[in-house]
N, C-alpha and C positions, 0 to 999 in steps of 0.2 A: 202827273208830274209824278218822278221821282228822282232821284239822289243823280241826275246826270249831266255833268257839267259837259253839255253838247250843244252845238251851234247846226242846228238845220240846214242852213244856207250851205254850211262845207258836206262835202264827197269824204263818204269813208266807204273804201273798196269793199271792206266784209261785208258794211250795212247794206250796200248795196246790191251784194249777190248773194241776200237769206236765202234758205231752204222755202219749199212756198209752206203759209201758213204761218210764219214767222214772222213780225213787224219790230223796230226799233223798240216798242213799248213792253213786248214782252220780256225786256231786261229787266221792268220793274214789278212792283206788285201785282196781284191778282185778285180778283174779288170770288168769292166762294161760289159755287151755281146752290139755289137755294135748298134744293133735293139733299146734299152731302154736307150744309155748314157746320153740325157739328161732329168730323171727321177731318173736314177738309184742313188740310197742313200746305204750306211751301217752305221751300227751300232752298239757299244758294250753298257751292259748294265748292271750295279751292281748295285745291293739294300743291305741293311741290317737292321735287326730288333735286338733289346737290347734278352738277357735270359729272362729279367724282362717283355718285352715288350710297355718298357716307351718308348724309343728312336727309334727312324726309320729314314733312312737317303736312298737317291739315286742319284744316277748317269749314264745321257745317254750321249756317246760321238760320233758325229755322223761324216759322212764325204758324200758330196754330188760334186764328184770333175767335173762336169759338169759345177757345179757355183762357184768349188773353195771357197766351204764353210765348216767349221766345228763345226753345231753348239752343243751347251754343254748345256743339262738341268738336273736339281739339285733342291734337295729338303733336309730339315732337321726336323722332328717333336717329338715334345715331348710333355706330359702330362702339360700342365699350362703352355707352351708356345705358344708364338706366331710361326705360320709355315714360315722356311726358306726356299725362295723363289730364285732359281737361275737358269734362262734361258736367253739365246744368240743366237739368229740365225743367227749371222752374222760374229759370230770368222771364221777369215781368215784360210785357210786351211792349214796347213803343209805339204809340197810337199815331204818330204825326203820317200823314199818308206817303211821305218823298224820303221817310227813313229807312232806311236797310242797315240793321246794325241791331246791337243789344247793350243794355244798361241793367245793372245788378251787382247785389256787394260782391266785392272782389273781382267784378268783370265790366271793361266795357270793351266795345266792337264797335266798328265804323267802316263800312264796304264801300264806295264808291264810285258811282260808271262813269269813268272818266270819257270815254268814245263807245258807245254800245258796239258791243258784238267786238270789240278792238280791245278794249285795255281798261284794265277793274284797278282800283288802288284797293288794299285792305290794311287796318290797323285794328291791333290787338293789343289790352295790358289787363293783363290777369293772375289770378291765381290758381296756380295746379297742383299736382301733385306728381313724385318721381318716385315710379315704382319699378324695384328690384324684379318681380316677376310679373310678365304681362298678367298671366291668369288673373292677379287681382282685378284689371279690369273688367275683367268680368261677375265680380263677385264685389266686395266692400269697395273697392278702391282705395283703401291705406297705404298710406305712401311719405312719404317727407312734402310737406309746402315746399313749393317754387315759383318765383314771377316765372310770366311765361310772356314775351310781347313779338310782336309780327306788326313789321313796318316794309310791308310788300309791291309787287307789282304784277299783275299777270297781263301779258300780252298776246294775243292770240297769232296763231302760226299752223293753224291746219281749217279746214273743211270744217265747217258747225254738222254735228249729227243729231239731226231730229230724231223721237221718239214717243212710242204710245205705248201707257199700258193701261188697264181696267181701269175707267173713272180719274185716270193722270195722266199728265204728259210734259214732255223738258226738252232738255237740248243739251248737247253736251261740247267740248273743242276741246284742242291742244293747246297748250301756253309756251311761253317761254317767262321766265319766272325771275325778278332779282329784288334786290335790297337785305332788310337786316331782319334779325332776329335776335329776343332777349333772354337768356336762359339764365336764371338767378342775377349773379353779376355779370356773366359772360354776352360778350357780342358778337354774334359769328354773320359777316358779310359773306353773301349770299347768291347764286348766278346758276342757272338751273332750269330744268325744263318740272311743269307740270297739268294738270288738268282742271276743268271748272266746270260746271255742271249748274243747271235751274230746272228744279223741277213744282209742280203743284198739281195738288187733285187729291185723291184718296191715298195717305200712305202706302206705300207699295210694299214695306219690309213687314209688314201683318197682313199676314193671307195668304202670300205665295212667292217663290222664290224670286229675289232679286239679287244682282249683281252687277259691275260697274267696273271698270279698268281702262288702263291708259297710260302708252308713258312714247319714249324714243330712245329708236337704235343707234349705235356710235354713228351707223353713216348717216344717220339723219333722217331717217324714215321716220311716219309719225305712226301710233297705232291707238285705236278705240277700242273698249266693249259696250256697247251700251246695255241698257237697262232690258230690253227687248230681245235682247241676246245678238242682235247684230253686229258685225264685225267689221272693223277697218283696216287696212292696213297699206299706209301711203292713200293713193287713188283709187285701191281696190275695195268693194264691198261684197263680205261673205255670206254664206246661208244663215238661218239661225243657229245659232250655237246652244250647247246642250247645260243648264242652267242648273241642273239637279242638284248639284254640289259642287264645291270651291275650285273650280278652275286649274288643271295641271298642267295644260296645254291650249294652245288657241289653232285652228289653223282656217288661214284664209285663200283659198282655191291652192295654189300647190307650195305655199310657203308653210310652214308650224312652228310655233313661239312657244319654246316650254319653261315653266316657271317652278323657281326655285325659291321656297322661303327664304327673308333674311330678319326679317322684325314683325310682331305682333302687334298691331295695337288695336284691339276689339271695344268694342262700344256695348254694353246693356241697354237698350232701351224697353224700361220700364215705361206702365201706364196704368193711367189713374180708371182707363176706359174697360169696357167688360171686350177682355182679351188678354192673353200673357203675355208676360215679356215675350222681347227677341234678340237674340244675341245676333249684331252686328261683326263678323268676322273680318278686320281690316289688316292688309299685311301688305309690307315691302317687301317686294319679291326682283330675285334675276331673272333679266331675261335669255332667251339662246335663241335662235335660229340656223335653218341648217344652215344657210350659206356661212356660221359662225362669228355673224354679226350681232353683237350682244346690247344690255341694256339695262335700265333700272324702271321699276315700275308701283304704284299702288293697283292693290285689286281689293276687292269688300264683296262678301255674300251673304247674303243670309236665306235660312230656308223657310218654306214657310211657317206663317206662326200659327 
């Protein structure tokens, strides 16, 4: 069982047409294989961009059962405002098997699957820091303390892409997103697009190149780049992309998307394991296509750990 308000007697168009290898239960928690339990992790990632591209936010909830931790990474970027940075690698793991969330000092997160592969709701109440220089996010992260809250809904609006990596697998999709974001004493009513990803297995951002991205063009076309390098634009899937560096463009068939950075929101992934820290470079980017359609998207990349 997991935190899902789902009646299996009712049909779900998305859940009824899942890619091979996925089942409704995959929206919930997974068990670690015995031979990789010490390093095994699971994460649920949600991101958002307002329709006008002026506001972007993201949240990743992790599970590290062997270490008893539930790391949380989040951010908010806005034109003309500091980066709001939320990273806590040491949140204690919630042991209840049906819970997807985190509870720690100055942080509360609850993610609920309302309908598998169709609809999730996410609540966040936390203290973050406002950083005038995003470079601080990859260092000590010193800034002004500020309250950050999400009351947001993710509703699937694309095909589901699955992917496999050495020792890990997962899936992702593009979503419509709406709700409220609280920042300090300010409340933002938001509506726009975003993505959702679920990953379990060996942490892929340590020891190999990692990349993920996705967005929506102004003509309504959705696009996704999965961590195995496969790209999809609308209903077209491309060959493996080069993940050796942060993508500057993406070609799918006869269409090419160009990316221009707008905001940085990097995350320094420190580790108590015998491996070096990893910088996960996250950017909100402007996207333009050869046919002059455009949009905004999240991209993240890390090189070999």
